[in-house]
GUZA-27887 format. One record per residue: residue number from 1; x, y, z of N, C-alpha, C in turn. Coordinates in Angstrom, 1 decimal, padded with zeros to 4 digits, m for minus. Last residue first. Example, Ala and Ser with C-alpha at 12.3 -4.5 7.8 and 13.67 -1.06 7.14 Angstrom:
<sites>
seq  n.x  n.y  n.z  ca.x  ca.y  ca.z  c.x  c.y  c.z
2  012.8  m002.2  007.1  013.7  m001.1  007.1  012.9  000.0  007.9
1  013.2  m005.7  007.8  012.3  m004.5  007.8  013.2  m003.3  007.8
</sites>
This chain:
<sites>
seq  n.x  n.y  n.z  ca.x  ca.y  ca.z  c.x  c.y  c.z
331  097.5  085.4  080.8  096.1  085.7  080.6  096.0  086.7  079.4
330  100.3  085.8  081.0  099.8  084.6  080.3  098.3  084.8  079.9
329  100.4  088.1  082.5  100.9  088.1  081.2  100.4  087.0  080.3
328  099.4  087.0  084.9  098.7  088.1  084.3  099.1  088.2  082.8
327  101.3  085.1  085.6  099.9  084.7  085.3  099.1  085.8  084.6
326  103.5  086.8  086.1  103.6  085.8  085.1  102.2  085.3  084.6
325  102.5  088.5  088.2  102.8  089.0  086.9  102.9  088.0  085.8
324  102.3  086.6  090.2  101.1  087.3  089.7  101.3  087.9  088.3
323  104.9  086.0  090.6  104.0  084.9  090.1  102.8  085.5  089.6
322  105.7  088.5  091.6  106.3  088.0  090.4  105.4  086.9  089.8
321  104.4  088.6  094.0  104.0  089.5  093.0  104.5  089.1  091.6
320  105.7  086.5  095.4  104.2  086.4  095.1  103.8  087.3  094.0
319  108.3  087.7  095.4  108.1  086.5  094.8  106.6  086.3  094.5
318  108.3  090.2  096.9  108.4  090.2  095.5  108.1  088.9  094.8
317  108.0  089.8  099.7  107.0  090.6  099.0  107.0  090.4  097.5
316  110.1  088.1  100.1  108.8  087.7  100.6  107.7  088.5  099.9
315  112.2  089.6  099.0  111.8  088.3  098.3  110.4  087.9  098.8
314  112.4  091.5  100.9  112.0  091.9  099.6  111.6  090.7  098.8
313  113.3  089.9  103.1  112.0  090.6  103.2  111.5  091.0  101.8
312  115.7  088.9  102.2  114.7  088.0  102.6  113.3  088.7  102.6
311  117.2  091.2  101.9  116.8  090.5  100.7  115.8  089.4  101.0
310  117.9  091.9  104.5  116.8  092.6  103.8  116.3  092.0  102.6
309  118.4  089.4  106.9  118.9  090.0  105.6  117.8  090.7  104.9
308  117.3  090.3  110.2  117.1  089.5  109.0  117.9  090.2  107.8
307  119.0  090.7  113.2  118.5  091.3  112.0  118.4  090.2  110.9
306  118.4  090.8  116.8  119.0  090.2  115.6  118.3  090.8  114.4
305  116.9  091.9  118.9  117.9  092.7  118.3  118.7  092.1  117.1
304  114.3  091.5  116.4  115.2  092.4  117.2  115.6  091.8  118.5
303  113.1  090.2  114.3  113.8  089.4  115.3  114.7  090.2  116.1
302  111.8  092.4  113.1  111.1  091.1  113.2  111.7  090.3  114.3
301  113.4  094.8  112.7  112.5  094.7  113.9  111.9  093.3  114.1
300  114.9  094.8  110.4  115.5  095.1  111.7  114.7  094.7  112.9
299  113.1  094.2  108.4  114.2  093.3  108.6  114.9  093.5  110.0
298  111.5  096.5  108.5  110.9  095.2  108.9  112.0  094.2  109.3
297  113.4  098.3  107.6  112.8  098.5  108.9  112.2  097.2  109.4
296  113.8  097.3  105.0  114.9  097.3  106.0  114.4  097.5  107.4
295  111.2  097.8  103.9  111.7  096.5  104.0  112.9  096.3  105.0
294  111.1  100.6  104.0  110.2  099.9  104.8  110.7  098.4  105.0
293  113.2  101.1  102.1  113.3  101.7  103.5  112.3  100.9  104.5
292  112.1  099.9  099.9  113.3  099.3  100.5  113.5  099.9  101.9
291  109.9  101.6  099.4  109.7  100.2  099.5  110.9  099.6  100.3
290  111.1  104.2  099.1  110.1  103.9  100.2  110.0  102.4  100.4
289  112.6  103.8  096.7  113.2  104.2  097.9  112.3  103.9  099.2
288  110.5  103.1  094.9  111.6  102.1  095.2  112.3  102.5  096.5
287  109.1  105.5  094.8  108.4  104.3  095.4  109.5  103.3  095.7
286  111.0  107.2  093.5  110.5  107.5  094.8  109.9  106.3  095.5
285  111.2  105.7  091.1  112.4  106.0  091.9  112.0  106.3  093.4
284  108.6  105.8  090.1  109.3  104.5  090.4  110.5  104.7  091.3
283  108.3  108.5  089.6  107.5  107.8  090.6  108.0  106.5  091.0
282  110.3  109.0  087.6  110.2  109.7  088.9  109.5  108.9  090.0
281  109.6  107.2  085.6  110.9  107.1  086.2  110.9  107.8  087.6
280  107.0  107.9  084.9  107.2  106.6  085.4  108.6  106.6  086.2
279  107.1  110.4  083.6  106.6  110.3  085.0  106.9  109.0  085.7
278  108.5  109.7  081.3  108.8  111.0  082.0  108.2  111.1  083.4
277  107.5  107.4  080.4  108.7  107.3  081.2  109.0  108.7  081.9
276  104.2  106.4  080.4  105.1  107.5  080.0  106.3  107.6  080.9
275  102.4  104.4  081.2  103.7  104.0  080.7  104.7  105.1  080.3
274  100.7  105.0  084.4  100.8  104.9  083.0  102.2  104.6  082.5
273  100.3  104.9  087.2  100.6  106.2  086.6  100.7  106.2  085.0
272  099.7  102.2  087.8  099.0  103.3  088.4  099.1  104.6  087.7
271  101.3  100.4  086.4  099.9  100.2  086.4  099.1  101.3  086.9
270  103.8  101.5  087.1  103.3  101.7  085.7  101.8  101.4  085.7
269  104.1  100.6  089.7  103.9  102.1  089.5  103.3  102.3  088.1
268  104.5  097.9  089.3  103.3  098.3  090.1  103.0  099.8  089.8
267  106.9  098.0  087.8  105.7  097.5  087.2  104.4  097.9  087.9
266  108.7  099.1  089.5  108.4  099.8  088.3  107.1  099.3  087.7
265  108.6  097.1  091.7  108.2  098.5  091.9  107.9  099.2  090.6
264  109.4  094.6  090.8  108.0  094.8  091.2  107.6  096.2  091.3
263  112.2  094.9  090.0  111.2  094.1  089.2  109.8  094.6  089.5
262  113.8  096.2  091.8  113.7  096.7  090.4  112.7  096.0  089.5
261  113.3  094.5  094.0  113.0  095.9  094.0  112.8  096.4  092.6
260  114.2  091.8  093.5  112.8  092.1  093.4  112.4  093.6  093.4
259  117.1  091.5  095.7  116.3  091.2  094.6  114.9  091.8  094.7
258  120.1  092.7  096.5  118.8  092.7  097.0  117.8  092.6  095.8
257  123.4  092.0  097.3  122.4  091.8  096.3  121.0  091.8  096.9
256  125.2  094.7  099.0  125.0  093.3  098.5  123.8  093.2  097.6
255  125.5  097.4  099.5  124.7  096.6  100.5  124.6  095.2  100.1
254  127.3  098.6  097.7  127.1  099.2  099.1  126.4  098.3  100.0
253  127.4  097.2  095.4  128.7  097.4  096.1  128.4  098.0  097.5
252  124.7  097.4  094.6  125.2  096.1  095.1  126.5  096.3  095.9
251  124.7  100.1  093.8  123.8  099.6  094.8  124.3  098.3  095.4
250  126.6  100.1  091.7  126.9  100.9  092.9  126.0  100.4  094.0
249  125.2  098.4  089.9  126.5  098.1  090.4  126.9  098.8  091.7
248  122.8  099.7  089.3  122.8  098.4  089.9  124.1  098.1  090.6
247  123.9  102.1  088.1  123.0  102.2  089.3  122.9  100.8  090.0
246  125.4  101.1  086.0  126.0  101.8  087.1  125.2  101.9  088.3
245  123.4  099.9  084.4  124.4  099.1  085.0  125.1  099.8  086.2
244  121.8  102.1  083.7  121.2  101.0  084.4  122.3  100.1  085.1
243  123.8  103.6  082.2  123.1  104.1  083.4  122.5  103.0  084.3
242  124.4  101.8  080.1  125.4  102.2  081.1  124.8  102.7  082.4
241  121.9  101.6  078.9  122.5  100.4  079.4  123.6  100.8  080.4
240  121.5  104.3  078.1  120.6  103.7  079.1  121.2  102.4  079.7
239  123.6  104.5  076.2  123.5  105.4  077.4  122.7  104.8  078.5
238  122.9  102.5  074.3  124.2  102.4  075.0  124.1  103.3  076.3
237  120.4  103.5  073.4  120.5  102.2  074.0  121.8  102.1  074.8
236  121.3  105.9  072.2  120.4  106.0  073.3  120.4  104.6  074.1
235  122.9  105.0  070.1  123.4  105.8  071.1  122.6  105.8  072.4
234  121.0  103.5  068.6  122.2  102.8  069.1  122.8  103.7  070.3
233  118.9  105.5  067.9  118.6  104.3  068.7  119.9  103.7  069.3
232  118.1  108.5  067.9  119.4  107.8  067.6  119.5  106.5  068.5
231  114.9  109.2  066.7  115.6  108.7  067.9  116.9  108.1  067.5
230  113.1  109.9  064.7  114.2  110.8  065.0  115.1  110.4  066.2
229  111.3  108.1  063.9  110.8  109.3  064.6  111.9  110.2  065.1
228  112.7  106.0  062.9  111.9  106.9  061.9  111.4  108.1  062.5
227  113.6  104.9  065.3  114.6  105.6  064.3  113.8  106.5  063.3
226  111.2  103.9  066.3  112.0  104.9  067.0  112.9  105.7  066.1
225  110.6  101.9  064.4  109.7  103.0  064.6  110.4  104.2  065.3
224  112.9  100.3  064.8  112.6  100.9  063.4  111.7  102.1  063.6
223  112.7  099.5  067.5  113.8  100.3  067.0  113.6  100.9  065.7
222  109.7  100.0  069.3  110.5  099.2  068.4  111.6  100.1  067.8
221  108.4  101.4  071.3  107.6  101.1  070.0  108.4  100.3  069.1
220  110.3  101.8  073.2  109.2  100.8  073.5  108.4  100.5  072.2
219  111.7  103.9  072.1  112.3  102.6  072.0  111.2  101.5  072.3
218  110.1  106.1  072.9  110.1  105.7  071.4  110.7  104.3  071.3
217  110.6  106.3  075.6  109.2  106.0  075.1  109.2  105.5  073.7
216  113.3  106.9  075.4  112.9  105.6  075.9  111.5  105.3  075.6
215  113.0  109.5  074.4  113.7  108.5  073.5  113.3  107.1  074.0
214  111.9  110.8  076.6  111.1  110.7  075.4  111.7  109.6  074.4
213  114.0  110.6  078.4  112.8  109.9  078.7  112.0  109.7  077.4
212  116.4  111.9  078.5  116.2  111.0  077.4  114.9  110.2  077.5
211  116.2  113.5  080.7  116.6  114.2  079.5  116.3  113.3  078.3
210  115.8  111.6  082.7  114.7  112.5  082.4  115.0  113.2  081.0
209  118.4  110.3  082.6  117.1  109.6  082.3  116.0  110.5  081.9
208  120.2  112.3  083.4  120.2  111.8  082.0  118.9  111.1  081.6
207  119.2  112.6  086.0  119.2  113.8  085.1  119.3  113.3  083.7
206  119.6  110.1  087.1  118.2  110.6  087.0  118.2  111.8  086.0
205  122.4  110.0  087.2  121.6  109.1  086.4  120.2  109.6  086.1
204  122.9  112.1  089.1  123.4  112.2  087.7  122.7  111.3  086.8
203  121.6  111.0  091.3  121.2  112.3  090.8  121.7  112.5  089.3
202  122.9  108.6  091.8  121.5  108.6  091.5  121.0  109.9  090.8
201  125.5  109.3  092.3  125.2  108.5  091.2  123.8  108.5  090.7
200  125.1  110.8  094.6  125.6  111.5  093.5  125.3  110.7  092.2
199  124.1  108.8  096.3  123.3  109.9  096.0  123.8  110.6  094.8
198  126.3  107.0  096.5  125.0  106.5  095.9  124.1  107.7  095.5
197  128.1  108.7  097.8  128.4  108.2  096.5  127.1  107.7  095.8
196  126.8  109.3  100.3  127.2  110.4  099.4  127.4  109.8  097.9
195  126.5  106.8  101.5  125.3  107.6  101.1  125.7  108.7  100.1
194  129.2  106.1  101.8  128.4  105.3  100.9  127.1  106.1  100.5
193  129.8  108.0  103.8  130.5  108.0  102.5  129.7  107.3  101.5
192  128.2  107.4  106.0  127.9  108.6  105.2  128.6  108.7  103.9
191  127.4  103.8  106.0  128.0  105.0  106.5  127.8  106.2  105.6
190  126.3  100.5  106.8  126.0  101.8  106.1  126.8  102.9  106.8
189  126.3  097.9  107.6  127.6  098.6  107.5  127.4  100.0  106.8
188  123.7  096.9  107.4  124.3  097.0  108.7  125.6  097.8  108.7
187  122.1  096.4  105.3  122.5  097.8  105.4  123.3  098.0  106.8
186  122.4  093.6  103.1  122.2  094.1  104.4  122.7  095.6  104.4
185  122.0  090.5  101.1  121.9  092.0  101.3  121.7  092.4  102.7
184  122.4  088.0  100.2  121.1  088.3  100.7  120.9  089.8  101.0
183  125.0  087.8  099.3  124.0  087.0  098.6  122.6  087.4  099.0
182  126.5  089.4  101.0  126.4  089.8  099.5  125.3  089.0  098.8
181  126.2  088.2  103.4  126.0  089.6  103.3  125.7  090.0  101.8
180  127.2  085.6  103.0  125.7  085.8  103.1  125.3  087.3  102.9
179  129.9  086.0  103.2  129.4  085.8  101.9  127.8  086.0  101.9
178  130.2  085.9  106.0  130.4  087.2  105.3  129.8  087.2  103.9
177  129.6  083.2  106.4  128.7  084.2  107.0  128.9  085.6  106.3
176  131.7  081.9  105.0  130.3  081.8  104.6  129.4  082.9  105.1
175  134.3  081.6  105.5  133.9  082.9  105.1  132.4  083.0  104.7
174  134.7  079.0  106.0  134.8  079.8  107.1  134.4  081.3  106.8
173  134.8  077.8  103.5  133.6  077.6  104.3  133.5  078.6  105.5
172  136.2  078.2  100.9  136.4  079.0  102.1  135.1  078.9  102.9
171  135.3  076.5  098.9  136.7  076.5  099.3  137.0  077.2  100.6
170  132.6  077.2  098.7  132.9  075.9  099.1  134.4  075.8  099.6
169  132.9  079.8  097.7  132.3  079.6  099.0  132.7  078.2  099.5
168  133.9  079.1  095.1  134.8  079.9  096.1  134.2  079.8  097.5
167  131.7  077.8  094.0  132.9  077.1  094.2  133.8  077.8  095.2
166  129.8  079.9  094.0  129.5  078.7  094.8  130.8  077.9  095.1
165  131.1  081.5  092.1  130.8  082.0  093.4  130.6  080.8  094.4
164  130.9  079.9  089.8  132.3  080.2  090.3  132.1  080.7  091.8
163  128.1  080.0  089.4  128.8  078.7  089.6  130.2  078.9  090.3
162  127.7  082.7  089.0  127.1  082.1  090.2  127.8  080.7  090.5
161  128.9  082.9  086.5  129.5  083.7  087.6  129.0  083.1  088.9
160  127.1  081.4  085.0  128.5  081.0  085.1  129.2  081.6  086.3
159  124.8  082.8  085.2  124.8  081.5  085.7  126.2  081.0  085.9
158  125.5  085.2  083.9  125.2  085.2  085.3  125.2  083.9  086.0
157  125.9  084.3  081.3  127.0  084.8  082.1  126.8  084.9  083.6
156  123.2  083.6  080.7  124.3  082.6  080.7  125.5  083.0  081.5
155  122.0  086.1  080.9  121.5  085.0  081.7  122.6  083.9  081.8
154  123.4  087.6  079.0  123.4  088.0  080.4  123.0  086.9  081.3
153  122.6  086.2  076.6  124.0  086.2  077.0  124.2  086.6  078.5
152  119.9  086.9  076.6  120.3  085.5  076.7  121.8  085.4  077.2
151  120.1  089.7  076.2  119.3  089.1  077.3  119.8  087.7  077.6
150  121.6  090.0  073.9  122.0  090.6  075.1  121.4  090.0  076.3
149  119.9  088.8  072.0  121.3  088.3  072.3  121.8  088.8  073.6
148  117.7  090.5  072.1  117.6  089.1  072.6  118.9  088.5  072.9
147  119.0  092.8  071.1  118.3  092.8  072.4  118.2  091.4  072.9
146  120.0  092.0  068.6  120.9  092.4  069.6  120.3  092.4  071.0
145  119.1  089.4  066.5  118.5  090.5  067.3  119.4  090.8  068.5
144  122.3  088.3  065.1  120.8  088.3  065.2  120.4  089.4  066.1
143  124.9  088.0  065.2  124.4  088.5  063.9  122.9  088.6  064.0
142  127.1  089.1  067.9  126.1  088.3  067.3  125.5  088.9  066.1
141  128.6  091.0  069.0  129.3  090.3  068.0  128.3  089.3  067.3
140  127.1  092.0  071.1  127.3  092.9  069.9  127.9  092.1  068.8
139  127.4  090.0  073.1  126.1  090.2  072.4  126.3  091.0  071.1
138  130.1  090.6  073.9  129.7  089.3  073.3  128.4  089.4  072.5
137  129.7  093.1  075.0  130.6  092.9  073.9  130.4  091.6  073.2
136  127.8  092.6  077.1  127.5  093.6  076.0  128.4  093.3  074.8
135  129.3  090.9  078.7  128.0  090.5  078.1  127.6  091.3  076.9
134  131.4  092.6  079.5  131.6  091.4  078.7  130.4  090.9  078.0
133  129.9  094.4  081.0  130.6  094.9  079.8  130.9  093.7  078.9
132  129.0  092.8  083.0  128.0  093.4  082.1  128.7  093.9  080.9
131  131.5  092.1  084.2  130.7  091.1  083.7  129.7  091.7  082.7
130  132.5  094.6  085.0  133.3  093.8  084.0  132.4  092.8  083.4
129  130.6  095.5  086.9  130.8  096.3  085.7  131.5  095.4  084.6
128  131.1  093.5  088.8  129.8  093.7  088.3  129.9  094.4  086.9
127  133.8  093.9  089.5  133.4  092.6  088.9  132.0  092.7  088.2
126  133.6  096.4  090.7  134.4  096.2  089.5  134.0  094.9  088.7
125  131.9  095.9  092.9  131.6  096.9  091.9  132.3  096.6  090.6
124  133.4  093.9  094.3  132.0  093.6  093.8  131.6  094.6  092.7
123  135.7  095.4  094.9  135.8  094.3  094.0  134.4  093.8  093.4
122  134.5  097.2  096.7  135.1  097.7  095.5  135.3  096.6  094.5
121  133.4  095.6  098.7  132.5  096.5  098.0  133.2  096.9  096.6
120  135.7  094.3  099.7  134.6  093.5  099.1  133.7  094.4  098.2
119  137.1  096.4  100.7  137.6  095.7  099.6  136.5  094.9  098.9
118  134.6  099.1  101.4  135.5  098.0  101.8  136.1  097.3  100.5
117  134.1  102.5  101.3  133.8  101.2  100.7  135.0  100.2  101.0
116  135.0  104.9  102.2  133.9  104.3  102.9  133.5  102.9  102.4
115  137.1  105.5  100.5  136.0  106.4  100.6  134.8  105.7  101.2
114  138.3  102.4  100.7  138.4  103.5  099.9  137.1  104.3  099.9
113  140.2  099.9  102.6  138.9  100.7  102.3  139.2  101.9  101.5
112  141.3  096.5  102.7  141.5  098.0  102.7  140.2  098.6  102.5
111  142.4  093.3  102.6  141.5  094.2  103.3  142.1  095.6  103.2
110  142.3  090.1  101.1  142.8  091.5  101.0  141.9  092.4  101.7
109  141.7  087.4  100.9  142.0  087.9  102.2  142.6  089.3  102.2
108  140.8  085.9  098.8  142.1  086.4  098.7  142.6  087.0  100.0
107  138.2  085.3  099.6  139.1  084.2  099.4  140.6  084.7  099.4
106  137.0  087.8  099.7  137.1  087.1  100.9  138.1  085.9  100.8
105  137.1  088.4  096.9  137.9  089.2  097.9  138.1  088.5  099.2
104  135.3  086.5  096.0  136.8  086.4  095.6  137.6  087.2  096.5
103  133.0  087.6  097.0  133.5  086.3  097.5  134.9  086.1  097.2
102  132.9  089.9  095.4  132.9  090.0  096.9  133.5  088.7  097.5
101  132.8  088.9  092.8  133.9  089.8  093.2  134.0  089.9  094.7
100  130.4  087.4  092.8  131.7  086.8  092.5  132.8  087.6  093.0
99  128.5  089.4  093.3  128.7  088.4  094.3  130.1  087.7  094.1
98  128.8  090.9  090.9  129.1  091.5  092.2  129.4  090.5  093.3
97  127.9  089.0  089.1  129.3  089.5  089.0  129.7  090.1  090.3
96  125.3  088.7  089.9  126.2  087.6  089.9  127.6  088.0  089.9
95  124.3  091.3  089.4  124.3  090.8  090.8  125.3  089.6  090.9
94  124.6  091.6  086.6  125.3  092.5  087.6  125.4  092.0  089.0
93  123.4  090.1  084.6  124.5  089.5  085.4  125.2  090.4  086.4
92  121.3  091.2  083.4  122.5  091.1  082.6  123.7  090.6  083.4
91  119.4  091.4  085.4  119.1  090.5  084.3  120.3  090.3  083.4
90  119.2  093.1  087.5  120.3  092.1  087.5  120.2  091.1  086.4
89  117.1  094.9  087.3  118.4  095.4  087.2  119.5  094.3  087.1
88  114.7  093.0  085.2  115.1  093.7  086.4  116.6  094.1  086.3
87  111.7  092.3  083.2  113.2  092.6  083.3  113.5  093.3  084.7
86  109.1  092.1  082.9  109.7  091.2  083.8  111.2  091.3  083.9
85  108.1  093.9  081.0  107.9  094.2  082.4  108.5  093.2  083.4
84  109.9  094.7  078.2  109.4  093.5  079.0  109.3  093.9  080.4
83  111.6  096.1  076.5  110.2  096.1  076.3  109.5  094.9  077.0
82  114.2  096.5  077.2  113.8  095.2  076.7  112.4  095.1  076.3
81  113.9  099.2  078.0  115.0  098.8  077.1  114.6  097.5  076.4
80  111.9  099.2  080.0  111.7  099.9  078.7  112.7  099.4  077.7
79  113.3  097.6  081.8  112.0  097.1  081.4  111.6  097.9  080.1
78  115.5  099.2  082.3  115.7  097.9  081.6  114.4  097.4  081.1
77  114.4  101.5  083.6  115.2  101.6  082.4  115.2  100.3  081.6
76  113.3  100.2  085.9  112.5  101.0  084.9  113.1  101.1  083.6
75  115.6  099.3  087.1  114.6  098.3  086.6  113.7  099.0  085.6
74  116.8  101.7  087.8  117.5  100.8  086.9  116.5  099.8  086.3
73  114.9  102.6  089.6  115.2  103.4  088.4  115.9  102.5  087.4
72  115.1  100.7  091.6  113.8  100.9  090.9  114.0  101.6  089.6
71  117.8  101.0  092.4  117.4  099.7  091.8  116.1  099.9  091.1
70  117.6  103.7  093.4  118.5  103.3  092.3  118.1  102.0  091.6
69  115.8  103.4  095.5  115.5  104.3  094.4  116.3  104.0  093.2
68  117.2  101.6  097.2  115.9  101.3  096.6  115.5  102.1  095.4
67  119.4  103.3  097.7  119.6  102.0  097.0  118.3  101.5  096.4
66  118.1  105.4  099.2  118.8  105.7  097.9  119.1  104.4  097.1
65  117.0  104.0  101.4  116.2  104.7  100.5  116.8  104.9  099.1
64  119.4  103.0  102.6  118.3  102.0  102.1  117.4  102.7  101.1
63  120.7  105.4  103.2  121.3  104.4  102.2  120.2  103.4  101.7
62  118.9  106.5  105.0  119.2  107.2  103.8  119.8  106.2  102.7
61  119.1  104.5  107.1  117.8  104.8  106.5  118.0  105.5  105.1
60  121.9  104.7  107.7  121.3  103.5  107.2  120.0  103.7  106.5
59  122.2  107.4  108.5  122.8  106.9  107.3  122.3  105.6  106.8
58  120.4  107.1  110.9  120.1  108.1  109.8  120.9  107.7  108.5
57  121.6  105.1  112.6  120.2  105.0  112.0  120.0  105.9  110.8
56  124.4  105.9  113.0  123.9  104.6  112.7  122.6  104.6  111.9
55  125.0  108.6  113.4  126.0  107.8  112.9  125.6  106.4  112.5
54  122.7  109.9  114.4  123.4  110.5  113.3  124.4  109.6  112.7
53  121.6  108.1  116.4  120.8  108.6  115.3  121.6  109.1  114.1
52  123.8  107.7  118.1  123.2  106.5  117.5  122.4  107.0  116.2
51  124.2  110.3  119.0  125.3  109.6  118.3  124.7  108.4  117.5
50  121.8  110.8  120.3  122.2  111.6  119.1  123.2  110.9  118.3
49  122.1  109.1  122.4  121.0  108.8  121.4  121.3  109.6  120.1
48  124.2  110.3  123.8  124.4  108.9  123.2  123.3  108.6  122.2
47  125.1  113.6  123.4  124.1  112.7  123.8  124.3  111.3  123.1
46  126.7  115.9  123.0  127.3  114.7  123.6  126.2  113.7  124.1
45  124.0  118.2  123.1  125.4  117.9  122.8  125.9  116.7  123.6
44  120.8  118.5  121.4  121.6  118.3  122.6  123.0  118.0  122.2
43  119.1  118.5  119.4  119.4  119.8  119.9  120.3  119.7  121.1
42  118.5  115.9  118.7  119.1  116.7  117.7  119.6  118.1  118.2
41  117.1  114.9  120.9  118.5  114.5  120.7  119.2  115.4  119.7
40  114.4  115.7  120.8  115.4  116.5  121.6  116.8  116.2  121.4
39  113.4  113.7  119.1  113.4  115.1  118.6  114.4  116.0  119.5
38  113.8  111.4  120.7  114.2  111.5  119.3  114.4  112.9  118.8
37  112.5  111.9  123.1  114.0  111.7  123.1  114.5  111.9  121.6
36  109.9  112.0  122.2  110.5  113.2  122.8  112.0  113.1  122.8
35  109.5  109.4  121.3  109.4  110.5  120.3  110.1  111.7  120.9
34  112.0  107.2  122.8  110.7  107.8  122.7  110.7  108.9  121.7
33  113.9  104.3  121.9  113.8  105.8  122.1  112.3  106.2  122.0
32  115.9  101.5  122.5  114.5  102.0  122.4  114.6  103.5  122.7
31  118.2  100.0  120.5  118.1  100.9  121.6  116.8  101.6  121.5
30  117.5  098.5  118.3  117.9  097.8  119.5  117.8  098.6  120.7
29  114.7  100.5  117.0  115.9  099.8  116.9  116.2  099.0  118.2
28  113.0  103.5  116.0  113.0  102.1  116.3  114.3  101.4  116.1
27  113.5  106.1  115.0  113.1  105.9  116.4  113.3  104.4  116.8
26  114.3  106.1  112.4  115.1  106.7  113.3  114.8  106.4  114.8
25  112.2  104.7  111.2  113.5  104.1  111.1  114.5  104.8  112.1
24  110.1  106.5  111.8  110.1  105.2  112.4  111.5  104.5  112.3
23  110.9  108.6  110.1  110.8  108.8  111.5  110.8  107.5  112.3
22  110.7  107.3  107.6  112.0  107.8  108.1  112.0  108.0  109.6
21  108.0  106.7  107.4  109.0  105.6  107.4  110.3  106.1  107.9
20  106.8  109.3  107.4  106.5  108.4  108.5  107.6  107.2  108.5
19  107.9  110.3  104.9  108.2  110.9  106.2  108.0  110.0  107.4
18  106.7  108.4  103.2  108.2  108.5  103.3  108.6  109.2  104.6
17  104.0  108.8  103.5  104.5  107.5  103.9  106.0  107.6  104.1
16  103.7  111.4  102.4  103.3  111.1  103.8  104.0  109.8  104.3
15  104.7  111.1  099.8  105.2  112.1  100.7  104.9  111.8  102.1
14  103.1  109.1  098.7  104.5  108.9  098.8  105.1  109.9  099.8
13  100.5  110.4  098.8  100.8  109.1  099.6  102.3  108.9  099.8
12  100.9  112.5  097.0  100.6  112.7  098.4  100.9  111.5  099.3
11  101.5  111.1  094.6  102.5  112.0  095.2  102.2  112.3  096.6
10  099.1  109.6  094.3  100.4  108.9  094.5  101.4  109.8  095.1
9  097.4  111.7  093.7  097.2  110.9  094.9  098.4  110.2  095.3
8  098.5  112.7  091.4  098.4  113.6  092.5  098.2  112.7  093.8
7  098.2  110.5  089.7  099.6  111.0  090.0  099.6  111.9  091.2
6  095.4  110.3  089.5  096.2  109.2  090.1  097.6  109.7  090.5
5  094.9  112.7  088.2  094.4  112.5  089.5  095.2  111.4  090.2
4  096.1  112.1  085.7  096.6  113.3  086.5  096.1  113.1  088.0
3  094.6  110.0  084.8  096.0  109.8  085.2  096.6  110.9  086.0
2  091.3  109.6  086.2  092.3  110.2  085.2  093.7  110.0  085.8
1  089.4  106.7  086.8  090.1  107.8  087.3  091.2  108.3  086.4
</sites>
């Protein structure tokens, strides 16, 4: 089947499935609603169901979609950056840094909010950025392959941050339940301010990514080849690293650490639409949003009215696929 035909099929499937997923996310939940109540609620005043839809379910569904899209785009960037389909948004320690910042906030007991983001969210975002920046600066001082140095430094820094996080949780066992929010991810605290921030970040990042998509295609060929074809390698690498880090950090600050989205979605889409990042970035972003929206819907409904952490659901899908990728690469 030709790539153009595959892309058309995927476009149609994504459009239909996304509309269906949003409608189900609005209708299903602890408060049961019928389809007629769902559609009539938007045209009524002072309706309890309308309040639930507009203030709880709709922002949650939108945030899940935007975070999934952001993580998938970040994963797509880093897989091209490292020329490795097993790379994901948290490979440089963004998730470990965010978890450390959030748990540190719980230990300090500081509480305030800024534009819809809590203390934990803000410290998670800042710690995530700080750790990735530290990884980059340390890797740049190395005398050998900067990409490999960046990768290994990120793994080591992430392990160190995870150790400090475990120590802080041990010191404050009473804050364990709140820490689980960051370690496994949840959209229970979604609001419109978070949706706005993640949306703006995603739109700006996507604009830069599409503008530099040709350069990312060249980076996959190797730095020397890319440079000979007119790509400003160092500048492009820095821009993509910043975009991938911002996308991952904003996502983690909104909902905690959700794994496997940025790993399995870009790779699965690449198998279907090809490696050209001009198309891969768009389809991976749309597919990532759909994947996490469905995962959050499953997390809400499996043990309703109780909720599973959405990271449990993504791991249940992602871990088997990750094992498949490892065996496929070995073959």
